[in-house]
Backbone as ProteinMPNN parsed JSONL, in Angstrom:
{"seq_chain_A": "MPPTPSPTRCRWASTDPLLRDYHDTEWGVPVHDARLLWETLCLESFQAGLSWLIVLRRRDGFRRAFAGFDPDQVARFDEADVDRLMDDAGIIRARAKIVATIGNARAFCAMRDRGEDFARFAWGLVPDAPIVNRTGTVLAQSPDSVALSKALKARGFTFVGPVIVYAWMQAVGMVDDHDPACFRHAGGHAPSTTTGNPA", "coords_chain_A": {"N_chain_A": [[15.56, 5.677, 46.109], [16.071, 4.107, 43.051], [15.892, 6.431, 40.361], [13.158, 7.265, 38.246], [13.126, 5.157, 35.08], [12.822, 7.288, 32.304], [10.114, 6.987, 29.964], [9.666, 5.035, 27.122], [9.6, 6.808, 23.727], [8.107, 7.659, 20.186], [10.584, 8.35, 17.705], [11.189, 10.401, 16.63], [9.698, 12.349, 18.07], [11.782, 12.656, 20.162], [13.59, 14.724, 20.156], [13.284, 17.281, 20.679], [12.233, 19.209, 23.056], [9.865, 20.268, 23.2], [8.344, 19.743, 21.047], [8.877, 16.752, 22.106], [6.504, 17.043, 24.6], [4.2, 17.969, 23.189], [3.897, 15.686, 21.628], [3.641, 13.7, 24.06], [0.93, 14.484, 25.376], [-0.868, 15.341, 23.067], [-0.439, 14.375, 20.109], [-2.114, 12.483, 18.533], [-3.971, 11.922, 20.101], [-8.099, 11.096, 20.229], [-9.781, 13.996, 18.793], [-12.814, 15.503, 18.68], [-14.087, 17.784, 18.808], [-15.494, 20.325, 16.842], [-13.812, 22.561, 16.132], [-11.384, 22.803, 16.92], [-10.404, 20.643, 15.079], [-10.423, 21.901, 12.94], [-8.629, 23.803, 13.441], [-6.68, 22.437, 13.661], [-6.557, 21.253, 11.347], [-5.861, 23.505, 9.992], [-3.571, 24.37, 10.67], [-1.927, 21.769, 9.919], [-1.964, 22.459, 7.673], [-0.283, 24.146, 6.937], [1.833, 23.286, 8.229], [2.666, 22.046, 5.241], [5.95, 21.208, 3.367], [7.256, 21.908, 5.646], [8.457, 21.289, 8.843], [7.309, 19.802, 11.449], [8.198, 20.903, 13.858], [8.127, 23.66, 13.435], [6.002, 24.92, 13.214], [5.073, 24.352, 15.36], [6.294, 26.288, 17.236], [5.604, 28.336, 16.122], [2.451, 28.316, 16.906], [1.177, 29.809, 19.325], [1.607, 31.897, 18.194], [0.163, 31.625, 15.444], [-2.387, 31.701, 16.766], [-2.731, 34.154, 17.441], [-2.907, 35.713, 15.243], [-4.651, 34.58, 13.553], [-7.422, 34.823, 14.939], [-7.386, 33.631, 17.561], [-8.392, 31.074, 15.696], [-11.396, 31.258, 14.863], [-13.497, 30.57, 13.299], [-15.668, 31.811, 12.268], [-14.623, 34.287, 12.68], [-12.596, 33.886, 10.972], [-13.244, 33.884, 8.421], [-14.315, 35.962, 7.833], [-11.859, 37.451, 6.788], [-10.114, 39.759, 5.007], [-8.54, 41.168, 2.059], [-6.957, 42.909, 3.079], [-6.732, 41.72, 5.348], [-5.536, 39.672, 4.272], [-2.815, 40.787, 3.614], [-1.856, 42.267, 6.326], [-1.316, 39.412, 7.344], [0.915, 38.704, 5.826], [2.994, 40.668, 6.686], [3.485, 39.219, 9.29], [5.6, 38.634, 11.72], [4.882, 36.821, 13.885], [3.804, 33.764, 12.505], [4.079, 31.345, 9.416], [4.754, 33.03, 6.867], [2.837, 32.623, 4.078], [1.925, 33.554, 0.909], [-0.369, 31.681, -0.307], [-1.352, 29.562, 1.639], [-2.003, 31.113, 3.917], [-4.35, 32.414, 2.506], [-5.542, 29.82, 1.568], [-6.594, 28.976, 4.527], [-8.186, 30.905, 5.018], [-9.983, 30.968, 3.212], [-10.993, 27.964, 3.931], [-12.052, 28.471, 6.708], [-14.424, 29.863, 5.401], [-15.347, 27.522, 3.878], [-15.926, 25.322, 6.209], [-17.546, 26.99, 7.297], [-19.863, 26.984, 5.756], [-20.385, 24.334, 5.46], [-21.616, 24.517, 8.466], [-23.263, 25.862, 8.291], [-25.417, 24.884, 6.559], [-25.961, 22.573, 8.221], [-24.373, 20.501, 8.672], [-22.179, 18.918, 10.399], [-18.531, 19.981, 11.605], [-17.238, 17.477, 13.021], [-18.185, 15.492, 12.553], [-18.699, 14.934, 10.512], [-16.117, 14.123, 9.455], [-15.139, 12.253, 10.728], [-16.796, 10.618, 10.867], [-16.132, 9.656, 7.716], [-14.192, 7.765, 8.732], [-14.194, 4.851, 9.688], [-13.361, 2.663, 10.907], [-12.203, 4.154, 12.618], [-10.499, 4.635, 16.032], [-8.189, 3.673, 14.507], [-5.405, 1.592, 14.746], [-2.07, 1.379, 14.502], [-0.285, -1.225, 13.794], [2.127, -2.256, 12.95], [4.506, -0.992, 13.196], [5.707, 0.904, 11.437], [5.26, 3.429, 9.256], [2.866, 5.275, 7.307], [2.252, 7.68, 4.426], [0.362, 8.565, 3.088], [-3.123, 7.033, 3.342], [-6.298, 5.284, 1.753], [-8.024, 6.153, 3.348], [-7.319, 9.009, 4.018], [-7.209, 9.48, 1.227], [-10.092, 9.651, 1.064], [-11.198, 11.007, 2.244], [-9.367, 13.628, 1.755], [-10.968, 14.357, -0.485], [-13.043, 14.884, 0.411], [-13.516, 16.5, 1.764], [-12.57, 18.468, -0.584], [-14.589, 18.715, -2.346], [-16.233, 20.537, -0.54], [-15.191, 22.457, -0.589], [-12.82, 23.082, 0.028], [-9.304, 23.8, 0.79], [-5.428, 23.003, -0.224], [-5.695, 20.716, 1.514], [-4.546, 18.394, 0.758], [-3.967, 14.623, 0.352], [-1.724, 13.748, 1.604], [-1.287, 15.92, 4.147], [-3.896, 15.449, 4.697], [-3.689, 12.799, 5.613], [-1.137, 13.567, 7.669], [-2.686, 14.834, 9.498], [-5.059, 13.349, 10.255], [-3.386, 11.29, 11.58], [-2.491, 12.898, 13.947], [-5.35, 14.508, 15.164], [-5.977, 11.393, 15.998], [-7.504, 10.173, 15.078], [-6.176, 7.812, 13.376], [-3.605, 6.208, 15.077], [-0.396, 6.733, 15.002], [1.65, 5.318, 16.855], [4.634, 4.161, 17.137], [4.679, 0.934, 18.173], [6.495, 0.424, 20.339], [6.377, 2.764, 21.723], [5.23, 4.548, 24.892], [2.717, 5.843, 24.425], [1.57, 4.197, 22.641], [-1.25, 2.689, 21.1], [-3.013, 4.311, 22.8], [-1.746, 3.957, 25.317], [0.185, 5.46, 28.592], [2.105, 7.249, 30.136], [4.808, 5.622, 32.424], [3.905, 5.972, 36.001], [5.619, 8.759, 37.979], [5.772, 8.651, 40.472], [7.13, 7.764, 43.934], [7.18, 5.698, 46.883], [4.534, 4.557, 49.415], [0.977, 4.89, 47.921], [-0.894, 7.536, 49.942]], "CA_chain_A": [[14.913, 5.052, 45.038], [16.349, 4.74, 42.104], [15.014, 7.113, 39.298], [12.567, 6.475, 37.096], [14.015, 5.446, 33.765], [12.599, 7.477, 31.013], [9.725, 6.58, 29.062], [9.712, 4.907, 25.102], [8.991, 7.845, 23.027], [8.316, 7.492, 19.335], [11.863, 8.564, 18.132], [10.656, 11.586, 16.099], [9.494, 13.199, 19.619], [12.606, 12.758, 21.26], [14.48, 15.549, 19.169], [13.351, 18.853, 20.931], [11.406, 19.186, 24.817], [8.733, 21.125, 22.242], [8.125, 18.25, 20.696], [8.107, 15.649, 23.449], [4.831, 17.983, 25.102], [3.379, 17.549, 22.284], [3.87, 13.956, 21.01], [3.165, 13.084, 24.97], [-0.246, 14.971, 25.331], [-1.867, 15.599, 22.132], [-0.992, 13.895, 19.061], [-3.276, 10.803, 18.415], [-5.645, 11.88, 21.002], [-8.97, 11.726, 19.279], [-10.292, 15.067, 18.845], [-14.304, 15.611, 18.399], [-14.367, 18.798, 18.721], [-15.545, 20.466, 15.033], [-13.882, 23.746, 15.768], [-10.382, 22.454, 17.189], [-10.305, 19.832, 14.538], [-10.814, 22.967, 12.054], [-7.678, 24.553, 13.842], [-5.336, 21.158, 13.623], [-6.434, 21.175, 9.578], [-5.093, 24.706, 9.035], [-1.821, 24.346, 11.361], [-1.124, 20.89, 9.046], [-1.572, 23.003, 6.074], [1.187, 25.693, 7.101], [3.287, 22.553, 7.494], [3.402, 21.311, 4.179], [6.702, 21.46, 3.296], [8.011, 22.228, 6.105], [8.794, 20.434, 10.057], [6.037, 20.297, 12.351], [8.46, 21.225, 15.065], [8.194, 25.023, 12.951], [4.395, 25.184, 13.216], [4.317, 24.033, 17.131], [7.075, 27.04, 17.664], [4.694, 29.526, 15.772], [1.5, 28.264, 17.04], [0.564, 31.024, 19.835], [1.075, 33.115, 16.865], [-1.235, 31.613, 14.734], [-3.828, 31.347, 17.393], [-2.979, 35.113, 17.939], [-3.016, 35.916, 14.002], [-6.201, 33.706, 13.326], [-8.437, 35.505, 15.977], [-8.169, 32.351, 17.931], [-9.046, 30.021, 15.154], [-12.412, 31.388, 15.457], [-14.238, 30.005, 11.631], [-16.466, 32.775, 11.734], [-14.197, 35.399, 13.084], [-11.502, 34.235, 9.938], [-14.26, 33.938, 7.402], [-14.42, 37.44, 6.879], [-10.951, 38.015, 6.394], [-10.243, 40.538, 3.351], [-7.705, 41.36, 1.379], [-6.162, 43.759, 3.677], [-6.267, 40.91, 6.493], [-4.022, 38.511, 4.382], [-1.453, 41.682, 3.409], [-1.361, 41.903, 7.127], [-0.607, 38.147, 7.784], [1.945, 38.233, 4.857], [3.724, 41.085, 7.646], [3.552, 38.864, 10.953], [6.311, 37.482, 11.73], [5.341, 34.947, 14.3], [3.949, 32.956, 11.312], [4.563, 30.728, 8.446], [4.111, 33.838, 5.753], [2.817, 31.29, 2.963], [0.611, 33.886, 0.79], [-1.302, 30.449, -0.953], [-1.781, 28.823, 2.889], [-3.218, 32.189, 4.26], [-5.562, 32.803, 1.485], [-6.336, 29.127, 1.588], [-7.012, 29.303, 5.525], [-9.469, 32.228, 5.076], [-10.862, 30.007, 2.574], [-11.24, 26.734, 4.415], [-12.786, 29.054, 6.928], [-15.644, 29.915, 4.554], [-15.525, 26.268, 3.956], [-16.186, 25.127, 7.59], [-19.189, 28.027, 8.115], [-21.035, 27.03, 4.872], [-20.831, 23.228, 6.038], [-22.133, 24.655, 9.378], [-24.591, 26.461, 8.138], [-25.904, 23.33, 5.645], [-26.376, 21.811, 9.274], [-23.181, 19.432, 8.627], [-21.177, 19.309, 11.693], [-17.647, 19.171, 10.769], [-16.442, 16.768, 13.291], [-19.049, 14.539, 12.551], [-18.748, 14.395, 8.916], [-14.584, 13.57, 9.645], [-14.797, 11.038, 11.694], [-17.81, 9.494, 9.458], [-15.26, 8.856, 6.925], [-13.243, 7.11, 9.12], [-15.648, 4.153, 9.921], [-12.669, 2.05, 11.314], [-11.025, 4.897, 13.605], [-9.125, 5.378, 15.625], [-7.08, 2.874, 13.5], [-3.893, 1.227, 15.557], [-1.127, 1.001, 13.607], [0.429, -2.366, 15.059], [3.322, -2.834, 12.076], [5.352, 0.111, 12.97], [5.88, 1.268, 9.267], [3.786, 4.866, 8.621], [2.361, 6.084, 5.901], [1.989, 9.02, 3.722], [-1.223, 8.85, 2.615], [-3.866, 5.913, 3.03], [-6.902, 4.998, 1.199], [-9.086, 7.055, 4.19], [-6.762, 10.147, 3.762], [-7.892, 9.796, 0.148], [-11.161, 9.677, 0.305], [-11.587, 12.674, 3.111], [-9.258, 14.771, 0.911], [-11.331, 14.523, -2.076], [-14.669, 15.315, 0.399], [-13.131, 18.018, 1.491], [-12.189, 19.209, -1.655], [-15.552, 18.475, -2.672], [-17.348, 21.338, 0.11], [-14.815, 23.87, -0.953], [-11.362, 22.791, 1.728], [-8.001, 23.774, -0.201], [-4.219, 23.124, 1.064], [-5.83, 19.635, 1.86], [-4.412, 16.723, -0.248], [-4.119, 13.678, 0.694], [-0.895, 13.39, 2.505], [-1.727, 16.565, 4.451], [-5.143, 14.804, 5.794], [-3.099, 11.91, 7.03], [-0.799, 14.157, 9.499], [-3.861, 15.615, 10.415], [-5.353, 12.298, 10.715], [-2.197, 11.217, 13.037], [-2.71, 14.965, 15.361], [-6.266, 14.219, 15.662], [-6.525, 11.043, 16.905], [-8.584, 8.796, 13.895], [-4.756, 7.423, 13.246], [-2.359, 5.708, 16.441], [0.865, 6.043, 14.395], [2.983, 5.254, 17.681], [5.862, 3.381, 17.44], [4.561, -0.279, 19.14], [7.044, 0.529, 21.447], [6.351, 3.95, 22.22], [4.482, 4.352, 25.62], [1.429, 6.232, 23.794], [1.034, 3.404, 21.185], [-3.243, 2.099, 21.51], [-4.182, 4.965, 24.107], [-0.568, 4.17, 26.834], [0.011, 6.237, 29.229], [3.443, 6.984, 30.991], [4.74, 4.876, 33.739], [3.764, 6.635, 37.346], [6.729, 8.884, 38.551], [5.397, 8.294, 41.983], [7.519, 6.583, 44.941], [6.344, 5.67, 48.189], [2.988, 3.998, 49.469], [0.28, 6.155, 48.802], [-1.814, 8.032, 51.924]], "C_chain_A": [[15.997, 5.206, 44.397], [16.052, 5.323, 41.31], [14.042, 6.775, 38.505], [12.727, 6.386, 35.655], [13.199, 6.587, 32.304], [11.4, 6.568, 30.307], [9.73, 6.259, 27.538], [9.039, 5.955, 24.699], [9.316, 7.391, 21.274], [9.728, 8.602, 19.085], [11.545, 10.122, 17.295], [10.676, 12.867, 17.302], [10.877, 13.288, 20.495], [14.385, 14.017, 21.094], [14.281, 17.49, 20.033], [12.007, 18.725, 22.012], [9.693, 19.744, 23.927], [8.331, 19.782, 21.871], [7.618, 16.503, 21.008], [7.245, 16.054, 23.935], [3.983, 17.189, 24.574], [3.24, 16.295, 22.168], [3.453, 13.083, 22.535], [2.014, 13.627, 25.645], [-1.189, 15.143, 24.303], [-1.898, 14.821, 20.701], [-1.22, 12.42, 19.144], [-3.654, 11.308, 19.443], [-6.563, 11.92, 20.233], [-9.444, 13.425, 19.623], [-11.902, 14.852, 18.298], [-14.749, 16.62, 18.762], [-14.254, 19.398, 17.536], [-14.163, 21.805, 15.467], [-12.081, 23.646, 15.794], [-9.939, 21.323, 15.703], [-9.788, 20.699, 13.598], [-9.168, 23.456, 12.471], [-6.562, 23.35, 13.509], [-5.474, 21.186, 11.804], [-5.511, 21.978, 9.224], [-3.889, 24.444, 9.382], [-1.43, 23.282, 10.29], [-1.154, 21.374, 7.814], [-0.258, 23.594, 5.842], [1.939, 24.433, 7.289], [3.741, 22.08, 6.871], [4.307, 21.709, 3.615], [7.78, 21.703, 4.029], [8.686, 20.902, 7.704], [7.7, 21.089, 10.868], [6.373, 21.017, 13.371], [8.35, 23.296, 14.648], [7.415, 25.96, 13.516], [4.067, 25.452, 14.889], [5.274, 25.55, 17.584], [6.454, 28.206, 17.495], [3.298, 29.56, 16.496], [0.386, 29.199, 17.687], [0.398, 32.158, 18.607], [0.112, 32.959, 15.88], [-2.291, 32.212, 15.2], [-3.809, 32.94, 17.283], [-3.935, 35.927, 16.682], [-4.627, 35.808, 13.075], [-7.134, 34.308, 13.978], [-8.852, 34.064, 16.751], [-8.267, 30.979, 16.958], [-11.074, 29.921, 15.372], [-12.959, 31.319, 14.036], [-14.76, 31.1, 11.599], [-15.828, 33.991, 11.362], [-13.244, 35.92, 11.295], [-12.416, 34.043, 8.488], [-14.12, 35.085, 6.55], [-13.042, 38.086, 6.941], [-10.892, 38.745, 5.084], [-8.94, 40.375, 3.115], [-6.334, 41.983, 1.816], [-5.684, 42.879, 5.32], [-4.981, 39.892, 6.088], [-2.93, 39.402, 4.237], [-0.932, 41.728, 5.327], [-0.7, 41.086, 8.346], [0.746, 38.107, 7.232], [3.293, 39.507, 5.79], [3.875, 40.679, 9.061], [4.45, 37.921, 10.638], [6.39, 36.597, 12.658], [4.19, 34.29, 13.662], [4.111, 32.567, 10.412], [3.549, 32.137, 6.999], [4.007, 33.346, 4.157], [1.349, 32.044, 2.343], [-0.818, 32.468, 1.061], [-2.021, 29.826, 0.694], [-2.526, 30.239, 3.819], [-4.425, 32.365, 3.758], [-6.496, 31.021, 1.544], [-7.232, 28.837, 3.315], [-8.349, 29.452, 5.887], [-10.529, 31.256, 4.283], [-11.707, 28.573, 2.858], [-11.804, 27.435, 5.923], [-14.294, 29.468, 7.313], [-16.266, 28.289, 4.311], [-16.546, 25.526, 5.12], [-17.859, 25.791, 7.944], [-19.79, 27.191, 7.135], [-21.615, 25.508, 5.321], [-22.037, 23.064, 6.902], [-23.788, 24.6, 9.373], [-25.854, 25.547, 6.947], [-26.561, 22.581, 6.835], [-25.302, 20.439, 9.269], [-22.278, 19.87, 9.334], [-19.614, 18.419, 11.09], [-16.968, 17.717, 11.027], [-17.109, 15.686, 13.042], [-19.121, 14.081, 11.143], [-16.943, 13.636, 9.047], [-14.051, 12.606, 9.744], [-15.588, 9.593, 11.071], [-17.031, 8.972, 8.728], [-14.398, 7.811, 7.35], [-13.7, 6.085, 9.642], [-14.756, 3.309, 11.317], [-11.623, 3.026, 13.004], [-11.556, 4.53, 14.843], [-8.734, 4.14, 15.191], [-5.821, 3.135, 14.166], [-3.039, 0.417, 14.547], [0.034, 0.34, 14.387], [1.885, -2.678, 14.356], [4.769, -1.334, 12.337], [5.832, 0.718, 12.017], [4.522, 2.324, 8.976], [3.932, 5.068, 7.58], [2.684, 7.097, 5.734], [0.704, 9.432, 3.722], [-1.955, 7.105, 2.744], [-5.093, 6.06, 2.248], [-8.439, 6.251, 1.968], [-8.463, 7.836, 3.988], [-7.205, 10.446, 2.551], [-9.171, 10.476, -0.134], [-11.8, 10.777, 1.062], [-11.11, 13.718, 2.682], [-10.166, 15.305, 0.188], [-12.916, 14.563, -1.711], [-14.11, 16.59, 0.728], [-13.016, 19.018, 0.681], [-13.624, 19.569, -2.234], [-16.594, 19.83, -2.028], [-16.382, 22.112, -0.113], [-13.249, 24.221, -0.289], [-10.459, 23.066, 0.261], [-6.683, 23.229, 0.303], [-5.029, 21.619, 1.649], [-5.725, 18.285, 1.132], [-4.014, 15.561, 0.617], [-2.733, 12.914, 1.546], [-0.481, 14.46, 4.009], [-2.74, 16.059, 5.251], [-4.679, 13.697, 6.34], [-2.609, 12.31, 8.085], [-2.154, 14.476, 10.11], [-5.064, 14.461, 10.9], [-4.765, 11.445, 12.077], [-2.934, 12.336, 14.043], [-4.2, 14.367, 15.588], [-7.203, 12.776, 16.187], [-7.163, 9.55, 16.064], [-6.688, 7.676, 13.451], [-3.828, 7.135, 14.419], [-1.391, 4.966, 15.389], [1.343, 5.871, 15.249], [3.461, 4.348, 17.662], [4.977, 2.376, 18.338], [5.343, -0.108, 20.16], [7.202, 1.591, 22.38], [4.55, 3.58, 23.6], [3.098, 4.71, 25.24], [0.897, 5.404, 22.687], [-0.262, 2.581, 21.781], [-3.521, 2.964, 22.933], [-2.812, 4.736, 25.112], [-0.415, 5.216, 27.273], [1.473, 6.453, 29.66], [3.642, 6.054, 32.06], [4.854, 6.406, 35.177], [5.329, 7.269, 38.098], [6.778, 8.879, 40.091], [6.015, 7.248, 42.724], [6.324, 6.486, 45.892], [4.867, 5.163, 47.84], [2.242, 5.296, 49.037], [-0.221, 6.891, 49.973], [-2.311, 7.205, 52.022]], "O_chain_A": [[16.862, 6.026, 44.705], [15.31, 4.453, 40.856], [14.221, 5.676, 37.979], [12.511, 7.383, 34.965], [13.327, 6.065, 31.196], [11.707, 5.4, 30.07], [9.796, 7.196, 26.743], [7.926, 6.171, 25.18], [10.402, 6.909, 20.951], [10.005, 9.476, 19.907], [12.036, 11.027, 17.97], [11.361, 13.886, 17.392], [10.923, 14.021, 21.483], [15.513, 14.07, 21.584], [14.979, 18.495, 19.899], [10.947, 18.185, 21.698], [8.577, 19.412, 24.327], [8.03, 18.884, 22.658], [6.814, 15.654, 20.623], [6.497, 15.081, 23.848], [3.303, 16.243, 24.972], [2.27, 15.79, 22.732], [2.998, 11.947, 22.403], [1.999, 13.199, 26.799], [-2.376, 15.099, 24.623], [-2.961, 14.596, 20.123], [-0.613, 11.504, 19.699], [-3.539, 10.257, 20.073], [-6.36, 12.684, 19.289], [-9.374, 13.878, 20.766], [-12.093, 13.967, 17.464], [-15.924, 16.59, 19.129], [-13.188, 19.256, 16.936], [-13.362, 21.698, 14.539], [-11.431, 24.239, 14.932], [-8.747, 21.469, 15.437], [-8.635, 20.43, 13.263], [-8.44, 23.409, 11.48], [-5.499, 23.731, 13.02], [-4.462, 21.135, 11.105], [-4.567, 21.706, 8.483], [-3.045, 24.264, 8.504], [-0.532, 23.708, 9.564], [-0.501, 20.873, 6.899], [0.543, 23.544, 4.908], [2.852, 24.338, 6.469], [4.843, 21.558, 7.044], [4.02, 22.762, 3.045], [8.933, 21.764, 3.604], [9.256, 19.84, 7.451], [7.308, 22.251, 10.98], [5.55, 21.713, 13.965], [8.499, 24.111, 15.559], [7.614, 27.064, 14.022], [3.312, 26.229, 15.474], [4.726, 26.014, 18.584], [6.535, 29.103, 18.335], [2.857, 30.681, 16.751], [-0.725, 29.456, 17.223], [-0.507, 32.916, 18.258], [-0.641, 33.846, 15.477], [-3.035, 32.981, 14.591], [-4.939, 33.337, 16.998], [-5.025, 36.487, 16.798], [-5.317, 36.54, 12.367], [-8.099, 34.303, 13.213], [-9.937, 33.483, 16.731], [-8.215, 29.876, 17.503], [-11.785, 29.011, 15.8], [-12.763, 32.414, 13.508], [-14.287, 31.726, 10.65], [-16.061, 34.671, 10.363], [-13.116, 36.981, 10.683], [-11.767, 34.152, 7.447], [-13.93, 35.274, 5.348], [-13.033, 39.299, 7.151], [-11.576, 38.363, 4.134], [-8.217, 39.618, 3.763], [-5.196, 41.833, 1.372], [-4.791, 43.168, 6.116], [-4.034, 39.459, 6.745], [-1.89, 38.947, 4.713], [0.174, 41.295, 5.649], [-0.105, 41.361, 9.388], [1.677, 37.621, 7.875], [4.477, 39.256, 5.561], [4.272, 41.449, 9.936], [4.441, 36.949, 9.883], [7.282, 35.753, 12.741], [3.299, 34.214, 14.508], [4.555, 33.535, 9.794], [2.42, 32.151, 6.51], [4.816, 33.591, 3.262], [0.205, 31.745, 2.683], [-1.677, 32.288, 1.924], [-3.244, 29.699, 0.758], [-3.647, 30.104, 4.308], [-5.45, 32.464, 4.432], [-7.724, 30.929, 1.558], [-8.421, 28.518, 3.283], [-9.203, 28.831, 6.519], [-11.635, 30.9, 4.692], [-12.706, 28.169, 2.264], [-12.128, 26.425, 6.549], [-14.999, 29.508, 8.322], [-17.432, 27.962, 4.536], [-17.723, 25.239, 4.903], [-18.848, 25.342, 8.524], [-20.483, 26.374, 7.741], [-22.81, 25.293, 5.523], [-22.996, 22.307, 6.752], [-24.766, 24.021, 9.846], [-27.034, 25.859, 6.785], [-27.611, 21.978, 6.614], [-25.592, 19.438, 9.924], [-21.621, 20.894, 9.149], [-19.391, 17.318, 10.586], [-16.433, 16.972, 10.206], [-16.495, 14.675, 13.382], [-19.553, 12.995, 10.756], [-16.803, 12.495, 8.607], [-13.043, 12.085, 9.266], [-15.325, 8.404, 10.891], [-16.968, 7.746, 8.822], [-13.887, 7.027, 6.551], [-13.661, 6.458, 10.814], [-15.225, 3.268, 12.454], [-10.852, 2.665, 13.894], [-12.724, 4.166, 14.977], [-9.27, 3.328, 15.945], [-5.224, 4.206, 14.271], [-3.195, -0.677, 14.005], [0.878, 0.801, 15.156], [2.75, -3.259, 15.01], [5.687, -1.003, 11.587], [6.961, 1.073, 12.357], [3.354, 2.124, 8.646], [4.964, 5.068, 6.91], [3.353, 7.707, 6.568], [0.138, 10.4, 4.231], [-1.359, 6.126, 2.293], [-5.137, 7.231, 1.872], [-9.359, 6.846, 1.408], [-8.995, 8.0, 2.89], [-7.661, 11.584, 2.434], [-9.46, 11.343, -0.958], [-12.773, 11.398, 0.636], [-11.717, 14.777, 2.837], [-10.308, 16.525, 0.104], [-13.844, 14.433, -2.51], [-14.232, 17.603, 0.04], [-13.245, 20.197, 0.953], [-13.802, 20.734, -2.59], [-17.554, 20.209, -2.699], [-16.821, 23.122, 0.438], [-12.712, 25.322, -0.169], [-10.734, 22.728, -0.89], [-6.783, 22.915, 1.489], [-4.623, 21.583, 2.81], [-6.56, 17.393, 0.98], [-3.722, 15.849, 1.778], [-2.753, 11.77, 2.002], [0.347, 14.077, 4.835], [-2.61, 16.153, 6.471], [-5.073, 13.404, 7.469], [-2.988, 11.97, 9.205], [-2.445, 14.261, 11.287], [-5.859, 14.715, 11.804], [-5.324, 11.09, 13.115], [-3.942, 12.212, 14.739], [-4.135, 13.504, 16.463], [-8.371, 12.738, 16.573], [-7.218, 8.365, 16.393], [-6.907, 6.467, 13.363], [-3.177, 8.136, 14.716], [-1.299, 3.805, 14.989], [2.393, 6.42, 14.916], [2.868, 3.398, 18.173], [4.475, 2.925, 19.319], [4.837, -0.575, 21.181], [7.834, 1.576, 23.436], [3.508, 2.939, 23.463], [2.215, 3.965, 25.665], [-0.01, 5.76, 21.933], [-0.203, 1.928, 22.823], [-4.077, 2.495, 23.926], [-2.85, 5.639, 25.947], [-0.781, 6.169, 26.585], [2.116, 5.438, 29.392], [2.636, 5.66, 32.65], [5.586, 7.394, 35.222], [6.094, 6.493, 38.67], [7.787, 9.097, 40.761], [5.756, 6.066, 42.498], [5.161, 6.885, 45.855], [4.214, 5.202, 46.797], [2.525, 6.424, 49.439], [0.298, 6.618, 51.055], [-3.006, 7.017, 53.02]]}, "name": "protein", "num_of_chains": 1, "seq": "MPPTPSPTRCRWASTDPLLRDYHDTEWGVPVHDARLLWETLCLESFQAGLSWLIVLRRRDGFRRAFAGFDPDQVARFDEADVDRLMDDAGIIRARAKIVATIGNARAFCAMRDRGEDFARFAWGLVPDAPIVNRTGTVLAQSPDSVALSKALKARGFTFVGPVIVYAWMQAVGMVDDHDPACFRHAGGHAPSTTTGNPA"}
């Protein structure tokens, strides 16, 4: 039998195997776990001004350096930890972003301690989510990302401008910005690679 053709993907996902795997299995999949949402927001903040591929290549390093993105542990980081992280070649060594991540851990914990669940808060501000983009035109930000950015800042988060927040919304499935021709558009799956009749 002829080989199964590769599925059509978003163009950005075809430039590197790591991006391809991330696109195929994670990007745009709805995330409702509060801790994982916070981790992804932290990583998106580190991506600002850089490529997402740089972050992906260092994701394991970030998880190690930031205690598995356990908000309670990161909230206790101090200036010595900032200095330690600035010497860690396994992450993006940007002091402002490191300090923001620690502050955002404290903001996350403060929300939780007030009884405000981070996941319910975030998804509650995007009432139509997941929003499926059927146009093929991808925005840099949206009215929803502006509102969510303002709400995050009001709760003490930093490095969460509307462009960063929109990228986060894409990553965690609040917005489905897969190209309409992509096999993942609107929750699609890759064609089966099995051949022959089922047993």
